[in-house]
VEXDREN-2710 file (C-alpha; in Angstrom, 1 decimal):
% VEXDREN-2710
k/r/px/py/pz
1/MET/-169.7/-39.5/-246.8
2/ASN/-170.3/-40.0/-250.5
3/GLY/-173.8/-39.0/-251.4
4/PRO/-176.1/-36.0/-252.1
5/GLU/-174.6/-32.5/-251.6
6/ILE/-176.6/-30.1/-249.6
7/HIS/-176.1/-26.5/-248.4
8/VAL/-176.5/-25.7/-244.7
9/GLU/-176.7/-22.2/-243.2
10/VAL/-176.5/-22.0/-239.4
11/ALA/-178.1/-18.9/-237.7
12/PRO/-175.6/-16.6/-236.0
13/ALA/-176.9/-17.4/-232.6
14/LEU/-175.6/-21.0/-233.1
15/HIS/-172.2/-20.1/-234.6
16/LEU/-170.3/-20.9/-231.4
17/PHE/-171.0/-24.6/-232.0
18/VAL/-169.7/-24.8/-235.5
19/PRO/-166.1/-24.5/-236.8
20/ALA/-165.1/-21.0/-237.9
21/GLY/-164.8/-21.9/-241.5
22/ARG/-168.5/-22.9/-241.7
23/ARG/-170.0/-19.8/-240.1
24/ALA/-170.2/-17.4/-243.1
25/GLY/-173.1/-18.1/-245.4
26/ALA/-174.2/-21.6/-246.5
27/THR/-171.8/-24.5/-246.2
28/ALA/-171.7/-27.3/-248.8
29/LEU/-171.9/-30.7/-247.2
30/VAL/-171.8/-34.1/-248.8
31/THR/-174.2/-36.5/-247.0
32/ASP/-174.5/-40.3/-247.1
33/GLY/-178.0/-40.3/-248.4
34/VAL/-179.5/-42.1/-245.4
35/SER/-178.7/-40.0/-242.3
36/THR/-181.4/-37.7/-241.0
37/LEU/-181.1/-33.9/-241.1
38/GLY/-180.9/-34.0/-237.3
39/HIS/-177.8/-36.2/-237.5
40/VAL/-176.3/-33.9/-240.1
41/VAL/-176.8/-30.8/-237.9
42/GLU/-175.3/-32.6/-234.9
43/SER/-172.3/-33.6/-237.0
44/LEU/-171.7/-29.8/-237.4
45/GLY/-171.5/-29.6/-233.6
46/VAL/-174.9/-28.1/-232.9
47/PRO/-176.9/-29.9/-230.2
48/LEU/-180.5/-30.5/-231.2
49/THR/-181.6/-29.0/-227.9
50/GLU/-180.5/-25.6/-229.4
51/VAL/-182.3/-26.0/-232.7
52/GLY/-185.7/-24.5/-233.3
53/THR/-187.0/-24.6/-236.9
54/LEU/-185.2/-26.5/-239.6
55/LEU/-186.0/-25.1/-243.1
56/VAL/-185.4/-27.0/-246.3
57/ASP/-185.9/-24.8/-249.4
58/GLY/-187.9/-22.5/-247.2
59/ARG/-190.3/-25.0/-245.7
60/ALA/-190.2/-26.4/-242.2
61/VAL/-189.2/-30.1/-241.8
62/PRO/-188.7/-32.4/-238.9
63/VAL/-185.3/-33.6/-237.7
64/SER/-186.1/-37.0/-239.2
65/HIS/-186.0/-35.5/-242.7
66/VAL/-183.5/-37.2/-245.0
67/PRO/-181.7/-34.6/-247.1
68/ARG/-181.7/-34.8/-250.9
69/ALA/-179.2/-33.4/-253.4
70/GLY/-179.3/-29.7/-253.9
71/GLU/-181.5/-28.8/-250.8
72/GLN/-180.9/-25.5/-249.1
73/VAL/-181.0/-26.0/-245.3
74/THR/-181.4/-23.2/-242.7
75/VAL/-180.9/-24.0/-239.0
76/ARG/-182.6/-21.6/-236.7
77/PRO/-182.2/-21.3/-232.9
78/VAL/-184.9/-22.2/-230.4
79/GLU/-187.6/-19.5/-230.1
80/ARG/-187.9/-17.7/-226.8
81/PRO/-189.7/-18.2/-224.5
82/GLN/-189.3/-21.9/-225.1
83/ARG/-192.3/-24.0/-224.0
84/VAL/-191.6/-27.5/-222.7
85/PRO/-194.8/-29.6/-223.1
86/GLY/-196.2/-32.2/-220.7
87/ALA/-194.7/-31.7/-217.2
88/PRO/-194.5/-28.7/-214.8
89/LEU/-191.3/-26.8/-215.6
90/ARG/-188.5/-28.3/-213.6
91/PHE/-184.8/-28.4/-214.1
92/LEU/-181.7/-30.6/-213.5
93/LEU/-178.2/-29.1/-213.4
94/ASP/-174.9/-30.9/-213.6
95/VAL/-172.0/-30.7/-211.2
96/HIS/-170.5/-27.5/-212.8
97/LEU/-173.5/-25.3/-212.3
98/GLY/-173.8/-25.1/-208.5
99/THR/-174.1/-21.3/-208.3
100/LEU/-176.8/-21.2/-211.0
101/ALA/-178.7/-23.9/-209.1
102/ARG/-178.7/-22.0/-205.9
103/ARG/-179.8/-18.8/-207.6
104/MET/-182.6/-20.6/-209.4
105/ARG/-183.8/-22.1/-206.1
106/LEU/-183.6/-18.7/-204.5
107/LEU/-186.2/-17.6/-207.1
108/GLY/-188.4/-20.6/-206.2
109/ILE/-187.7/-22.6/-209.4
110/ASP/-187.8/-26.3/-208.9
111/THR/-184.1/-27.1/-209.5
112/ALA/-182.4/-30.4/-208.9
113/TYR/-178.6/-30.4/-208.8
114/GLU/-176.0/-33.1/-208.8
115/SER/-173.0/-32.0/-206.6
116/ALA/-171.0/-35.0/-207.7
117/ASP/-170.1/-36.2/-211.2
118/ILE/-172.4/-39.1/-211.6
119/GLY/-171.8/-39.4/-215.4
120/ASP/-173.8/-38.6/-218.4
121/PRO/-176.0/-41.7/-218.5
122/ALA/-177.2/-41.3/-215.0
123/LEU/-177.9/-37.6/-215.5
124/ALA/-179.9/-38.3/-218.7
125/ALA/-181.8/-41.1/-217.0
126/ARG/-182.8/-38.8/-214.1
127/SER/-183.9/-36.1/-216.5
128/ALA/-186.2/-38.6/-218.2
129/ALA/-187.4/-40.2/-215.0
130/GLU/-188.3/-36.9/-213.3
131/GLN/-189.2/-35.0/-216.5
132/ARG/-186.7/-32.3/-215.9
133/VAL/-184.9/-30.0/-218.3
134/MET/-181.2/-30.8/-218.3
135/LEU/-179.1/-27.7/-218.1
136/SER/-175.4/-28.2/-219.0
137/ARG/-172.4/-26.9/-220.9
138/ASP/-171.6/-30.5/-221.9
139/ARG/-172.6/-30.9/-225.5
140/GLY/-172.1/-34.7/-225.4
141/LEU/-174.6/-34.9/-222.5
142/LEU/-177.1/-32.8/-224.4
143/ARG/-176.9/-35.1/-227.4
144/ARG/-178.2/-38.1/-225.4
145/ARG/-181.5/-39.3/-226.8
146/GLU/-183.0/-40.3/-223.4
147/LEU/-183.0/-36.7/-222.1
148/TRP/-186.5/-35.4/-221.3
149/ALA/-185.4/-32.0/-222.6
150/GLY/-182.2/-30.0/-222.4
151/ALA/-180.6/-26.7/-222.9
152/PHE/-177.0/-25.5/-223.3
153/VAL/-175.8/-22.9/-220.8
154/TYR/-174.0/-20.4/-223.0
155/SER/-172.0/-18.4/-220.4
156/THR/-169.5/-19.5/-217.8
157/ARG/-170.5/-16.6/-215.5
158/PRO/-173.5/-17.1/-213.1
159/ASP/-174.4/-13.4/-213.5
160/ASP/-175.1/-14.1/-217.2
161/GLN/-176.3/-17.6/-216.9
162/LEU/-179.4/-16.8/-214.8
163/PRO/-180.8/-14.1/-217.0
164/ASP/-180.3/-16.3/-220.0
165/ILE/-182.2/-19.2/-218.5
166/LEU/-185.0/-16.8/-217.3
167/ASP/-185.3/-15.3/-220.8
168/ARG/-185.3/-18.7/-222.5
169/PHE/-187.8/-20.5/-220.4
170/ALA/-189.8/-17.8/-218.6
171/PRO/-190.3/-19.9/-215.5
172/ASP/-192.8/-18.9/-212.8
173/LEU/-190.9/-17.2/-209.9
174/ALA/-191.7/-17.5/-206.2
175/PRO/-188.7/-16.0/-204.4
176/TRP/-187.7/-17.2/-200.9
177/THR/-189.8/-20.3/-201.0
178/ARG/-187.2/-23.0/-201.7
179/CYS/-184.1/-24.2/-199.8
180/THR/-181.0/-23.2/-201.7
181/ALA/-179.2/-26.2/-200.3
182/CYS/-181.6/-29.0/-201.2
183/ASN/-184.5/-27.6/-203.2
184/GLY/-187.0/-28.4/-200.5
185/LEU/-189.9/-26.0/-199.7
186/LEU/-189.6/-23.4/-196.9
187/THR/-192.1/-22.8/-194.2
188/GLU/-192.2/-20.2/-191.4
189/ALA/-190.5/-21.2/-188.2
190/THR/-190.2/-19.8/-184.7
191/LYS/-186.9/-19.0/-183.1
192/GLU/-187.4/-21.9/-180.7
193/GLU/-187.8/-24.4/-183.5
194/VAL/-184.4/-23.5/-185.1
195/ALA/-182.6/-22.5/-181.9
196/ASP/-180.2/-25.4/-182.2
197/GLN/-178.8/-24.0/-185.5
198/LEU/-178.3/-20.4/-184.3
199/LYS/-175.2/-18.8/-182.9
200/SER/-175.7/-16.5/-179.9
201/GLY/-175.4/-13.3/-182.0
202/THR/-177.9/-14.5/-184.5
203/HIS/-180.2/-15.6/-181.7
204/ARG/-180.1/-12.1/-180.2
205/SER/-180.4/-10.2/-183.5
206/TYR/-183.1/-11.9/-185.5
207/ASP/-186.7/-12.9/-184.9
208/VAL/-188.0/-14.0/-188.3
209/PHE/-187.0/-17.4/-189.5
210/ALA/-187.9/-20.1/-192.1
211/ARG/-187.0/-23.7/-192.2
212/CYS/-186.7/-26.3/-195.0
213/THR/-189.4/-28.9/-194.8
214/ALA/-187.0/-31.4/-196.4
215/CYS/-183.6/-31.0/-194.8
216/GLY/-184.5/-28.8/-191.8
217/ARG/-182.0/-26.0/-192.6
218/ALA/-182.9/-22.7/-191.0
219/TYR/-183.0/-19.3/-192.9
220/TRP/-183.0/-15.7/-191.7
221/LYS/-182.0/-12.3/-193.2
222/GLY/-178.3/-12.5/-192.5
223/ALA/-175.2/-10.7/-193.7
224/HIS/-175.6/-11.7/-197.3
225/HIS/-179.3/-10.8/-197.6
226/GLU/-178.8/-7.6/-199.6
227/GLN/-176.8/-9.5/-202.2
228/LEU/-179.6/-12.1/-202.5
229/GLU/-182.2/-9.3/-202.6
230/ALA/-180.4/-7.8/-205.6
231/VAL/-180.5/-11.2/-207.5
232/VAL/-184.2/-11.4/-206.8
233/ALA/-184.9/-7.8/-207.8
234/ARG/-183.1/-8.3/-211.2
235/ALA/-185.1/-11.4/-211.9
236/LEU/-188.4/-9.8/-211.1
237/SER/-187.5/-6.8/-213.2
238/MET/-186.9/-9.1/-216.2
239/ARG/-190.3/-10.6/-215.6
240/THR/-192.0/-7.2/-215.5
241/GLN/-190.2/-6.1/-218.7
242/ARG/-191.3/-9.3/-220.5
243/ASP/-194.9/-9.0/-219.4
END
């Protein structure tokens, strides 16, 4: 680039995206005089999905703003809870977030998940077609313009990922209402209706069942129920504290 020089300061919450040498204070950048501020921010490594307010000399500007010489730019993170306009809040997760997808479904959050690597263009197209928020740790995917909406998943640990998504989007929770395997809705079922999926010990020990209306999978309070209860309890506690 060989144009106006600006100074860009990135909020600490976004420092993980930028090189270490550009994290302290404002960084001097020479722009080309035609690229938008959104492009300049992305060139620093920050996905626009993670950017909230952009300030130029203290005033808010859109990502389409073209920087001029001497401007002081501040990049702030998305405010929480983040509101996604237009569609009911729904999500799409990539192949690397299977555990997070199952836990979100456990809480009744409409969560689509691709269990195979179908490629960034297909994921972005599905996000747009179904108006789903794309969750991913792939920065390249989150930079695709055709996304309906997107968000970076900051942690690699599911125990940290779920609270972060709940804090960021504050989705409505309806635990035990979705199939953790396919995202379909659950309905009550009799033992006879799901008998073909039960082993003899389960058939003798349990009387309360649910079944997925989409894939037919049967559910009951089995050996791992206490662990799932703990996930649900923590999520509901977060909601109570926020309200």
